DRENNUKE-79448 format. One record per residue (C-alpha): residue number from 1; x, y, z. Coordinates in pm, 1 decimal, padded with zeros to 6 digits, always signed. Each point is the difference from the previous one (the first is absolute). Example, Ala and Ser with C-alpha at 12.3 -4.5 7.8 and 13.67 -1.06 7.14 Angstrom:
REM residues 2
r pos: 1 c1: +01230.0 c2: -00450.0 c3: +00780.0
r pos: 2 c1: +00137.0 c2: +00344.0 c3: -00066.0
END
This chain:
REM residues 311
r pos: 1 c1: -00014.0 c2: -00000.5 c3: -00017.8
r pos: 2 c1: +00146.7 c2: +00328.6 c3: -00069.6
r pos: 3 c1: +00033.4 c2: +00354.1 c3: +00199.7
r pos: 4 c1: -00348.9 c2: +00078.9 c3: -00169.0
r pos: 5 c1: -00165.8 c2: -00308.3 c3: +00058.8
r pos: 6 c1: +00027.2 c2: -00136.7 c3: -00333.0
r pos: 7 c1: +00071.6 c2: -00349.9 c3: -00069.5
r pos: 8 c1: +00350.9 c2: +00012.6 c3: -00198.1
r pos: 9 c1: -00051.6 c2: -00351.1 c3: -00161.5
r pos: 10 c1: -00301.3 c2: +00106.6 c3: -00162.7
r pos: 11 c1: +00124.0 c2: +00323.3 c3: -00144.5
r pos: 12 c1: +00209.4 c2: -00167.5 c3: -00290.1
r pos: 13 c1: -00318.8 c2: -00206.6 c3: -00086.1
r pos: 14 c1: -00197.5 c2: +00305.4 c3: -00010.4
r pos: 15 c1: +00253.1 c2: +00168.3 c3: -00219.1
r pos: 16 c1: +00011.9 c2: -00289.5 c3: -00242.1
r pos: 17 c1: -00374.2 c2: +00039.8 c3: -00036.4
r pos: 18 c1: +00010.1 c2: +00371.4 c3: -00044.7
r pos: 19 c1: +00285.9 c2: -00064.7 c3: -00265.8
r pos: 20 c1: -00186.6 c2: -00262.1 c3: -00194.9
r pos: 21 c1: -00322.2 c2: +00201.8 c3: -00004.6
r pos: 22 c1: +00209.5 c2: +00298.6 c3: -00146.4
r pos: 23 c1: +00135.4 c2: -00227.0 c3: -00264.4
r pos: 24 c1: -00328.5 c2: -00102.5 c3: -00131.9
r pos: 25 c1: -00103.5 c2: +00334.6 c3: +00003.5
r pos: 26 c1: +00304.6 c2: +00094.2 c3: -00204.4
r pos: 27 c1: -00033.1 c2: -00305.1 c3: -00245.2
r pos: 28 c1: -00401.8 c2: +00128.4 c3: -00059.4
r pos: 29 c1: +00130.0 c2: +00326.3 c3: -00064.3
r pos: 30 c1: +00259.8 c2: -00137.6 c3: -00251.0
r pos: 31 c1: -00242.8 c2: -00204.8 c3: -00198.7
r pos: 32 c1: -00305.0 c2: +00239.0 c3: -00011.0
r pos: 33 c1: +00004.2 c2: +00167.9 c3: -00349.5
r pos: 34 c1: +00116.5 c2: +00367.4 c3: +00001.4
r pos: 35 c1: -00328.7 c2: +00101.7 c3: -00137.2
r pos: 36 c1: -00192.8 c2: -00132.1 c3: +00309.0
r pos: 37 c1: +00280.5 c2: +00150.0 c3: +00220.8
r pos: 38 c1: -00038.9 c2: +00352.2 c3: -00081.3
r pos: 39 c1: -00337.6 c2: +00025.9 c3: -00201.4
r pos: 40 c1: -00111.4 c2: +00318.9 c3: -00219.0
r pos: 41 c1: -00269.2 c2: +00212.7 c3: +00082.8
r pos: 42 c1: -00198.3 c2: -00163.3 c3: -00292.0
r pos: 43 c1: +00080.8 c2: -00339.2 c3: +00122.0
r pos: 44 c1: -00123.2 c2: +00065.1 c3: +00344.1
r pos: 45 c1: -00329.9 c2: +00160.0 c3: -00138.3
r pos: 46 c1: -00056.4 c2: -00296.8 c3: -00215.2
r pos: 47 c1: +00052.7 c2: -00246.8 c3: +00267.3
r pos: 48 c1: -00221.1 c2: +00182.2 c3: +00261.8
r pos: 49 c1: -00251.2 c2: +00053.8 c3: -00272.3
r pos: 50 c1: -00021.4 c2: -00349.2 c3: -00088.8
r pos: 51 c1: -00039.6 c2: -00120.2 c3: +00341.0
r pos: 52 c1: -00303.7 c2: +00260.2 c3: +00039.8
r pos: 53 c1: -00161.0 c2: -00104.4 c3: -00311.0
r pos: 54 c1: +00041.0 c2: -00369.2 c3: +00058.9
r pos: 55 c1: -00161.7 c2: +00032.7 c3: +00352.7
r pos: 56 c1: -00275.3 c2: +00225.4 c3: -00133.5
r pos: 57 c1: -00098.2 c2: -00237.4 c3: -00316.4
r pos: 58 c1: -00003.3 c2: -00317.1 c3: +00235.8
r pos: 59 c1: -00224.9 c2: +00161.5 c3: +00271.0
r pos: 60 c1: -00249.3 c2: +00141.4 c3: -00256.2
r pos: 61 c1: -00013.1 c2: -00322.8 c3: -00206.3
r pos: 62 c1: -00049.0 c2: -00247.0 c3: +00290.6
r pos: 63 c1: -00329.2 c2: +00092.8 c3: +00184.9
r pos: 64 c1: -00188.6 c2: +00261.5 c3: +00195.6
r pos: 65 c1: +00166.1 c2: -00068.3 c3: +00335.1
r pos: 66 c1: +00377.9 c2: +00057.9 c3: -00157.5
r pos: 67 c1: -00163.9 c2: +00309.9 c3: -00178.8
r pos: 68 c1: -00094.0 c2: +00150.6 c3: +00326.1
r pos: 69 c1: +00316.5 c2: -00081.6 c3: +00180.3
r pos: 70 c1: +00193.7 c2: +00151.0 c3: -00260.6
r pos: 71 c1: -00219.1 c2: +00347.6 c3: -00020.7
r pos: 72 c1: +00009.8 c2: +00000.0 c3: +00374.9
r pos: 73 c1: +00387.7 c2: -00015.4 c3: -00013.7
r pos: 74 c1: +00035.5 c2: +00275.9 c3: -00251.8
r pos: 75 c1: -00270.2 c2: +00224.9 c3: +00164.9
r pos: 76 c1: +00173.0 c2: -00051.2 c3: +00356.5
r pos: 77 c1: +00341.3 c2: +00078.7 c3: -00108.5
r pos: 78 c1: -00105.1 c2: +00274.1 c3: -00254.7
r pos: 79 c1: -00177.9 c2: +00176.8 c3: +00282.7
r pos: 80 c1: +00282.1 c2: -00022.6 c3: +00222.0
r pos: 81 c1: +00212.8 c2: +00166.1 c3: -00256.6
r pos: 82 c1: -00259.9 c2: +00273.6 c3: -00068.5
r pos: 83 c1: -00007.1 c2: +00068.8 c3: +00353.3
r pos: 84 c1: +00357.6 c2: +00015.9 c3: +00031.1
r pos: 85 c1: +00023.4 c2: +00268.2 c3: -00241.4
r pos: 86 c1: -00272.7 c2: +00203.0 c3: +00116.4
r pos: 87 c1: +00173.1 c2: +00048.6 c3: +00353.1
r pos: 88 c1: +00272.3 c2: +00157.8 c3: -00182.7
r pos: 89 c1: -00264.3 c2: +00234.1 c3: -00119.1
r pos: 90 c1: -00090.5 c2: +00126.8 c3: +00331.4
r pos: 91 c1: -00286.6 c2: -00238.1 c3: +00034.2
r pos: 92 c1: -00083.6 c2: -00241.7 c3: +00297.0
r pos: 93 c1: -00189.1 c2: -00268.3 c3: -00135.0
r pos: 94 c1: -00131.1 c2: -00310.3 c3: +00220.0
r pos: 95 c1: +00206.1 c2: -00239.9 c3: -00193.2
r pos: 96 c1: -00147.8 c2: -00306.0 c3: +00185.6
r pos: 97 c1: -00341.1 c2: +00083.9 c3: -00075.2
r pos: 98 c1: +00069.4 c2: +00090.4 c3: -00346.8
r pos: 99 c1: +00199.5 c2: -00322.5 c3: -00065.2
r pos: 100 c1: -00271.9 c2: -00220.7 c3: +00175.0
r pos: 101 c1: -00260.0 c2: +00179.1 c3: -00249.8
r pos: 102 c1: +00218.8 c2: -00072.3 c3: -00293.4
r pos: 103 c1: +00033.9 c2: -00379.7 c3: +00055.1
r pos: 104 c1: -00383.4 c2: -00014.8 c3: +00103.3
r pos: 105 c1: -00128.9 c2: +00121.5 c3: -00327.3
r pos: 106 c1: +00074.8 c2: -00269.9 c3: -00218.1
r pos: 107 c1: -00108.8 c2: -00220.0 c3: +00268.7
r pos: 108 c1: -00344.2 c2: +00140.8 c3: +00062.2
r pos: 109 c1: -00048.4 c2: +00012.0 c3: -00388.8
r pos: 110 c1: +00043.9 c2: -00326.2 c3: -00033.6
r pos: 111 c1: -00219.4 c2: -00114.3 c3: +00292.5
r pos: 112 c1: -00273.8 c2: +00267.6 c3: -00022.7
r pos: 113 c1: +00041.4 c2: +00163.7 c3: -00359.0
r pos: 114 c1: -00065.9 c2: +00344.1 c3: -00026.5
r pos: 115 c1: -00156.4 c2: +00034.0 c3: +00359.9
r pos: 116 c1: +00310.2 c2: -00133.4 c3: +00146.0
r pos: 117 c1: +00192.3 c2: +00284.9 c3: -00160.5
r pos: 118 c1: -00274.0 c2: +00247.5 c3: +00141.4
r pos: 119 c1: +00028.0 c2: -00158.7 c3: +00369.1
r pos: 120 c1: +00369.1 c2: +00004.2 c3: +00011.7
r pos: 121 c1: -00013.9 c2: +00383.8 c3: -00101.1
r pos: 122 c1: -00260.3 c2: +00090.8 c3: +00282.5
r pos: 123 c1: +00201.9 c2: -00193.7 c3: +00245.2
r pos: 124 c1: +00331.6 c2: +00146.6 c3: -00084.7
r pos: 125 c1: -00126.2 c2: +00351.6 c3: +00024.9
r pos: 126 c1: -00178.7 c2: -00078.0 c3: +00317.4
r pos: 127 c1: +00331.2 c2: -00118.4 c3: +00137.0
r pos: 128 c1: +00184.3 c2: +00290.1 c3: -00143.5
r pos: 129 c1: -00238.3 c2: +00273.5 c3: +00151.6
r pos: 130 c1: +00056.4 c2: -00182.7 c3: +00358.6
r pos: 131 c1: +00352.9 c2: +00034.4 c3: -00063.2
r pos: 132 c1: -00049.2 c2: +00339.2 c3: -00083.6
r pos: 133 c1: -00212.7 c2: +00101.5 c3: +00302.9
r pos: 134 c1: +00228.5 c2: -00152.6 c3: +00243.9
r pos: 135 c1: +00344.9 c2: +00061.5 c3: -00135.6
r pos: 136 c1: +00075.1 c2: +00377.0 c3: +00016.1
r pos: 137 c1: +00268.9 c2: +00033.3 c3: -00234.6
r pos: 138 c1: -00214.5 c2: -00148.0 c3: -00312.1
r pos: 139 c1: -00136.9 c2: +00234.1 c3: -00235.7
r pos: 140 c1: -00290.9 c2: -00036.0 c3: -00224.3
r pos: 141 c1: +00250.5 c2: -00007.1 c3: -00276.8
r pos: 142 c1: +00145.8 c2: -00316.1 c3: +00158.8
r pos: 143 c1: -00347.2 c2: -00172.7 c3: -00006.5
r pos: 144 c1: -00029.2 c2: +00087.5 c3: -00347.6
r pos: 145 c1: +00342.1 c2: -00146.5 c3: -00114.2
r pos: 146 c1: -00064.8 c2: -00315.7 c3: +00193.8
r pos: 147 c1: -00341.0 c2: -00069.3 c3: -00159.0
r pos: 148 c1: +00171.1 c2: +00121.3 c3: -00343.9
r pos: 149 c1: +00297.6 c2: -00251.1 c3: +00023.8
r pos: 150 c1: -00220.6 c2: -00306.2 c3: +00084.3
r pos: 151 c1: -00224.7 c2: +00080.4 c3: -00259.5
r pos: 152 c1: +00280.6 c2: +00100.2 c3: -00250.8
r pos: 153 c1: +00143.8 c2: -00347.4 c3: +00017.5
r pos: 154 c1: -00255.2 c2: -00246.0 c3: +00147.9
r pos: 155 c1: -00333.1 c2: +00106.4 c3: -00138.9
r pos: 156 c1: +00119.8 c2: +00073.7 c3: -00353.4
r pos: 157 c1: +00178.9 c2: -00326.4 c3: -00027.1
r pos: 158 c1: -00301.0 c2: -00176.1 c3: +00098.2
r pos: 159 c1: -00151.8 c2: +00042.5 c3: -00335.3
r pos: 160 c1: +00212.3 c2: -00301.8 c3: -00099.9
r pos: 161 c1: -00214.7 c2: -00215.7 c3: +00265.5
r pos: 162 c1: -00354.8 c2: +00101.9 c3: -00204.0
r pos: 163 c1: +00174.0 c2: -00132.6 c3: -00320.4
r pos: 164 c1: +00140.7 c2: -00297.9 c3: +00161.1
r pos: 165 c1: -00331.0 c2: -00104.4 c3: +00129.3
r pos: 166 c1: -00203.9 c2: +00049.4 c3: -00296.6
r pos: 167 c1: -00267.3 c2: -00266.9 c3: -00058.0
r pos: 168 c1: +00076.2 c2: -00054.7 c3: -00370.8
r pos: 169 c1: +00397.1 c2: -00061.2 c3: +00063.9
r pos: 170 c1: +00080.9 c2: -00326.8 c3: +00080.7
r pos: 171 c1: +00370.3 c2: -00141.8 c3: +00064.7
r pos: 172 c1: +00251.9 c2: +00075.8 c3: -00168.3
r pos: 173 c1: -00217.9 c2: +00312.0 c3: -00180.2
r pos: 174 c1: -00041.6 c2: +00217.4 c3: +00305.5
r pos: 175 c1: +00380.1 c2: -00028.2 c3: +00089.6
r pos: 176 c1: +00108.8 c2: +00067.7 c3: -00324.2
r pos: 177 c1: -00234.5 c2: +00308.5 c3: -00046.1
r pos: 178 c1: +00189.5 c2: +00140.4 c3: +00307.4
r pos: 179 c1: +00335.7 c2: -00084.1 c3: -00165.1
r pos: 180 c1: -00092.3 c2: +00176.7 c3: -00329.0
r pos: 181 c1: -00123.0 c2: +00329.2 c3: +00169.7
r pos: 182 c1: +00338.7 c2: -00031.2 c3: +00189.5
r pos: 183 c1: +00196.3 c2: -00047.8 c3: -00321.8
r pos: 184 c1: -00189.2 c2: +00312.2 c3: -00153.4
r pos: 185 c1: +00148.1 c2: +00202.3 c3: +00279.6
r pos: 186 c1: +00358.4 c2: -00136.1 c3: -00052.9
r pos: 187 c1: -00051.1 c2: +00066.9 c3: -00386.1
r pos: 188 c1: -00081.6 c2: +00340.4 c3: +00052.3
r pos: 189 c1: +00277.3 c2: +00068.5 c3: +00218.0
r pos: 190 c1: +00264.9 c2: -00174.9 c3: -00226.4
r pos: 191 c1: -00161.6 c2: +00131.1 c3: -00320.0
r pos: 192 c1: +00018.8 c2: +00362.2 c3: +00139.1
r pos: 193 c1: +00372.7 c2: -00059.4 c3: +00137.5
r pos: 194 c1: +00137.5 c2: -00142.5 c3: -00329.3
r pos: 195 c1: -00182.0 c2: +00243.4 c3: -00261.8
r pos: 196 c1: +00047.4 c2: +00297.9 c3: +00250.2
r pos: 197 c1: +00393.1 c2: -00074.6 c3: +00046.5
r pos: 198 c1: +00022.4 c2: -00031.7 c3: -00386.5
r pos: 199 c1: -00222.0 c2: +00278.5 c3: -00123.8
r pos: 200 c1: -00132.0 c2: +00174.3 c3: +00298.8
r pos: 201 c1: +00059.8 c2: +00395.3 c3: -00058.5
r pos: 202 c1: -00338.9 c2: +00163.3 c3: +00179.6
r pos: 203 c1: -00016.5 c2: -00029.1 c3: +00363.5
r pos: 204 c1: -00353.2 c2: -00126.4 c3: +00155.5
r pos: 205 c1: +00044.3 c2: +00131.3 c3: +00332.5
r pos: 206 c1: +00349.4 c2: +00170.5 c3: +00054.9
r pos: 207 c1: -00083.2 c2: +00118.0 c3: +00350.4
r pos: 208 c1: -00144.8 c2: -00328.8 c3: +00121.5
r pos: 209 c1: +00211.0 c2: -00283.7 c3: -00211.4
r pos: 210 c1: +00250.7 c2: +00172.5 c3: -00234.4
r pos: 211 c1: +00109.7 c2: -00335.8 c3: -00164.6
r pos: 212 c1: -00367.4 c2: -00029.8 c3: -00149.1
r pos: 213 c1: -00067.7 c2: +00097.1 c3: -00345.6
r pos: 214 c1: -00299.8 c2: +00051.8 c3: -00215.9
r pos: 215 c1: +00147.2 c2: -00287.4 c3: -00238.0
r pos: 216 c1: +00048.1 c2: -00242.0 c3: +00236.5
r pos: 217 c1: -00359.8 c2: +00096.4 c3: +00148.1
r pos: 218 c1: -00150.4 c2: -00117.4 c3: -00321.3
r pos: 219 c1: +00202.3 c2: -00276.5 c3: -00077.1
r pos: 220 c1: -00092.8 c2: -00148.1 c3: +00358.5
r pos: 221 c1: -00388.5 c2: +00043.7 c3: -00090.9
r pos: 222 c1: +00071.3 c2: -00193.7 c3: -00298.2
r pos: 223 c1: +00163.2 c2: -00314.0 c3: +00207.1
r pos: 224 c1: -00262.7 c2: +00022.4 c3: +00230.1
r pos: 225 c1: -00273.0 c2: -00003.9 c3: -00284.7
r pos: 226 c1: +00166.7 c2: -00316.0 c3: -00127.7
r pos: 227 c1: -00026.6 c2: -00180.6 c3: +00302.8
r pos: 228 c1: -00354.2 c2: +00061.5 c3: +00047.9
r pos: 229 c1: -00079.4 c2: -00093.7 c3: -00352.7
r pos: 230 c1: +00161.3 c2: -00341.9 c3: +00102.5
r pos: 231 c1: -00198.5 c2: +00002.5 c3: +00316.0
r pos: 232 c1: -00351.1 c2: -00003.1 c3: -00206.0
r pos: 233 c1: +00109.0 c2: -00373.2 c3: -00116.7
r pos: 234 c1: -00022.8 c2: -00113.8 c3: +00349.8
r pos: 235 c1: -00278.3 c2: -00255.1 c3: +00029.5
r pos: 236 c1: -00269.6 c2: +00130.3 c3: +00217.3
r pos: 237 c1: +00086.2 c2: +00387.1 c3: -00080.1
r pos: 238 c1: -00239.4 c2: +00153.3 c3: -00243.6
r pos: 239 c1: +00176.0 c2: +00306.1 c3: -00163.8
r pos: 240 c1: +00017.0 c2: +00116.7 c3: -00371.0
r pos: 241 c1: +00321.7 c2: +00111.4 c3: -00131.9
r pos: 242 c1: -00136.9 c2: +00381.1 c3: +00005.8
r pos: 243 c1: -00098.6 c2: -00049.3 c3: +00360.2
r pos: 244 c1: +00361.9 c2: -00157.5 c3: +00074.3
r pos: 245 c1: +00178.7 c2: +00287.6 c3: -00146.8
r pos: 246 c1: -00196.7 c2: +00239.9 c3: +00153.2
r pos: 247 c1: +00055.2 c2: -00152.3 c3: +00347.2
r pos: 248 c1: +00373.9 c2: -00047.2 c3: -00058.8
r pos: 249 c1: +00022.2 c2: +00382.4 c3: -00072.3
r pos: 250 c1: -00191.4 c2: +00097.0 c3: +00335.8
r pos: 251 c1: +00189.1 c2: -00282.3 c3: +00186.6
r pos: 252 c1: +00312.7 c2: +00147.6 c3: -00128.9
r pos: 253 c1: -00101.9 c2: +00360.3 c3: +00105.9
r pos: 254 c1: -00073.6 c2: -00100.2 c3: +00342.5
r pos: 255 c1: +00337.1 c2: -00177.2 c3: +00021.1
r pos: 256 c1: +00203.7 c2: +00305.4 c3: -00125.3
r pos: 257 c1: -00216.3 c2: +00226.3 c3: +00245.6
r pos: 258 c1: +00073.5 c2: -00255.1 c3: +00307.4
r pos: 259 c1: +00366.2 c2: +00043.8 c3: -00078.6
r pos: 260 c1: +00003.4 c2: +00368.8 c3: -00018.4
r pos: 261 c1: -00189.7 c2: +00003.2 c3: +00319.7
r pos: 262 c1: +00235.7 c2: -00228.2 c3: +00186.0
r pos: 263 c1: +00298.6 c2: +00239.8 c3: -00172.3
r pos: 264 c1: -00159.6 c2: +00304.4 c3: +00158.5
r pos: 265 c1: -00031.2 c2: -00154.4 c3: +00327.7
r pos: 266 c1: +00391.4 c2: -00076.1 c3: +00010.5
r pos: 267 c1: +00097.7 c2: +00324.0 c3: -00150.3
r pos: 268 c1: -00205.8 c2: +00162.5 c3: +00289.3
r pos: 269 c1: +00143.8 c2: -00215.7 c3: +00281.5
r pos: 270 c1: +00371.0 c2: +00034.4 c3: -00129.4
r pos: 271 c1: +00026.0 c2: -00373.4 c3: -00124.1
r pos: 272 c1: +00161.8 c2: -00124.9 c3: -00314.8
r pos: 273 c1: -00150.3 c2: -00371.1 c3: +00079.3
r pos: 274 c1: -00278.8 c2: -00088.0 c3: +00221.2
r pos: 275 c1: +00205.5 c2: -00282.9 c3: +00194.7
r pos: 276 c1: +00303.7 c2: -00249.2 c3: -00047.7
r pos: 277 c1: -00176.0 c2: -00329.1 c3: +00004.5
r pos: 278 c1: +00038.7 c2: -00070.7 c3: -00391.0
r pos: 279 c1: +00369.9 c2: +00059.2 c3: -00076.5
r pos: 280 c1: +00044.7 c2: +00187.8 c3: -00355.0
r pos: 281 c1: -00359.2 c2: +00110.0 c3: +00015.0
r pos: 282 c1: -00057.7 c2: +00165.7 c3: +00336.6
r pos: 283 c1: -00306.4 c2: -00067.5 c3: +00200.8
r pos: 284 c1: -00301.9 c2: -00233.7 c3: -00069.6
r pos: 285 c1: -00192.9 c2: +00345.2 c3: -00039.8
r pos: 286 c1: +00224.8 c2: +00105.3 c3: -00251.0
r pos: 287 c1: -00083.3 c2: -00329.1 c3: -00223.5
r pos: 288 c1: -00402.0 c2: +00022.6 c3: +00077.3
r pos: 289 c1: -00081.5 c2: +00341.5 c3: -00018.0
r pos: 290 c1: -00157.6 c2: -00076.9 c3: -00345.1
r pos: 291 c1: -00198.3 c2: -00295.4 c3: +00106.4
r pos: 292 c1: -00210.8 c2: +00131.0 c3: +00281.9
r pos: 293 c1: -00192.0 c2: +00222.1 c3: -00228.5
r pos: 294 c1: +00014.7 c2: -00240.4 c3: -00290.0
r pos: 295 c1: -00161.9 c2: -00273.8 c3: +00210.1
r pos: 296 c1: -00295.4 c2: +00194.2 c3: +00118.7
r pos: 297 c1: -00060.4 c2: +00140.1 c3: -00361.3
r pos: 298 c1: +00013.1 c2: -00353.5 c3: -00161.7
r pos: 299 c1: -00260.1 c2: -00102.8 c3: +00239.3
r pos: 300 c1: -00210.4 c2: +00285.6 c3: -00062.5
r pos: 301 c1: +00043.4 c2: -00033.3 c3: -00372.5
r pos: 302 c1: -00059.6 c2: -00362.0 c3: -00027.5
r pos: 303 c1: -00313.5 c2: -00025.3 c3: +00224.2
r pos: 304 c1: -00178.1 c2: +00313.0 c3: -00109.5
r pos: 305 c1: +00080.3 c2: -00089.0 c3: -00360.0
r pos: 306 c1: -00175.0 c2: -00349.1 c3: +00060.0
r pos: 307 c1: +00351.1 c2: -00147.9 c3: -00104.4
r pos: 308 c1: -00030.0 c2: -00240.7 c3: +00322.3
r pos: 309 c1: -00323.6 c2: -00045.7 c3: +00221.2
r pos: 310 c1: +00056.6 c2: +00077.2 c3: +00344.5
r pos: 311 c1: -00255.7 c2: -00061.4 c3: +00267.6
END
């Protein structure tokens, strides 16, 4: 036994284990391809985006429960990022109530339909008013921000639940319809980015999002419309080509509006990205900002347009 109470016989053994562990790490680093050791920004973005898209598509396709769980996770994380940014803009939202409300919206719409959304809204508003009355630092603006954050993330995303539970859509067509709508959002972004980068000369909203151009904006609408035309061929969906093009343009417009709205929130709060959960992309809210308005708009267009019957 040494002076510090350490068994000196055990020290060489521990040192050997540590040396062996380090040698294994060194061997692994040597065998790792150079591209994986120091990935470029594009590689990081691609890998993160692939994982995000894969998880999204699988959850949308499997069944109602996996779709609800996916939307609850997205709503909760995005609400947390939203409230975090608003705190930097001198707001004091109730994050707990706001995130719980955001998560409950998809669940309530799945179980109770539109009545569930109304019930969550009323309960959330009552809870926020109780908080406002008994917490003297809260301002009425903080109540509004808390309610808006929950509705902005959870309520709007719940439009996907209305589509997923449509009576005319059986497996796998309900999930495929949601996948098609999601792809229309991504096509809008990709077309706008590629064409805007090559041909964009006229700024769309220079103060809010300097990189967006009118040329990219129009290309994005074309990409959205193309996927909506493809959606019209899904069994159980009754939609003409003219309807599909019109719905694609409206959906694309809502996607751009959602993107610009989130850009405005970030600019007002002094943030470049809403978070760091998605390496190479920023926060989850940065990736889903277009999806919120598109989800609820798609549900309204499909149901009111008589494309999918909803009870």
